[in-house]
Each structure stands twice: as C-alpha cells, then as structure tokens.
C-alpha positions as CSV (number, residue, x, y, z in Angstrom):
1,M,40.0,53.4,6.5
2,T,36.7,53.1,5.0
3,E,33.6,54.6,6.9
4,P,30.8,51.8,7.7
5,Q,28.5,53.9,5.4
6,T,30.0,53.6,2.6
7,F,29.5,49.6,2.5
8,A,26.1,50.2,3.5
9,S,25.6,52.3,0.4
10,L,27.4,49.7,-2.0
11,L,25.1,46.8,-0.5
12,G,22.0,48.6,-0.8
13,E,23.0,49.8,-4.3
14,A,23.6,46.2,-4.8
15,A,20.3,44.6,-3.3
16,I,18.5,47.1,-5.6
17,V,20.2,45.3,-8.5
18,V,19.9,41.8,-7.7
19,W,16.3,42.4,-5.7
20,G,14.3,40.6,-8.2
21,D,16.3,37.6,-8.4
22,M,16.0,37.3,-4.4
23,P,13.3,34.9,-2.7
24,R,10.2,36.7,-1.4
25,D,10.8,36.3,2.1
26,I,14.5,37.7,1.7
27,Q,13.0,40.8,0.2
28,E,10.4,41.3,2.8
29,A,12.8,40.8,5.3
30,L,15.5,43.4,3.8
31,F,12.5,45.7,3.2
32,E,11.1,45.7,6.7
33,T,14.6,46.1,8.1
34,A,15.2,49.0,5.8
35,M,11.9,50.8,6.6
36,R,12.4,50.2,10.3
37,D,11.3,53.8,11.8
38,R,11.2,55.4,8.4
39,S,7.3,54.6,7.5
40,E,7.5,57.9,5.3
41,L,9.7,55.9,3.0
42,R,7.9,53.0,2.8
43,H,5.7,53.9,-0.7
44,D,8.8,55.6,-2.6
45,L,11.1,52.7,-2.2
46,A,8.4,50.2,-2.8
47,C,7.5,52.4,-6.2
48,L,11.5,52.2,-7.2
49,L,11.7,48.3,-6.4
50,H,8.2,47.8,-8.5
51,E,9.4,50.0,-11.3
52,R,12.7,48.1,-11.5
53,H,11.7,44.7,-10.9
54,P,7.7,44.4,-12.1
55,R,7.6,40.8,-10.6
56,T,8.0,41.5,-7.2
57,Q,4.5,43.1,-7.5
58,H,1.9,42.4,-5.3
59,P,-1.0,40.6,-7.0
60,A,-3.9,42.3,-7.1
61,K,-6.2,41.6,-4.2
62,P,-9.5,39.7,-4.8
63,A,-12.7,41.4,-5.5
C-alpha cells in the first residue's frame, strides 16, 4: 500500500506546477495551510513560488 506521504508529495509538486493558474484565494488558502506551524519556511516557499510564477507577486505597497 502506498504511504500517504507519497500522495502528499505528488499533490505538492502538482500544486507548484499549476500555482500560477490558480485563483488567488486558492493560492492563499493552500499557502496558509501548508505554512501552519511552519513560520520559519514562509519566506522560502514564497520566494520559490514567486520565482516560478512572477504574476503571483504581491504588488508594491503605495508610498
């Protein structure tokens, strides 16, 4: 029987591939769920996603 971690890894890889095609609210829900209790990884995951999908970057804050 296949371990649940194998499926979690496959789903995670698929989510990274299609991240830029997802609606923003889905992106945010997945990101927040993935980062629950993992605050030390937030910046690294955000950088990975923004590098692969530049359109997901947050707009600059007004001056």
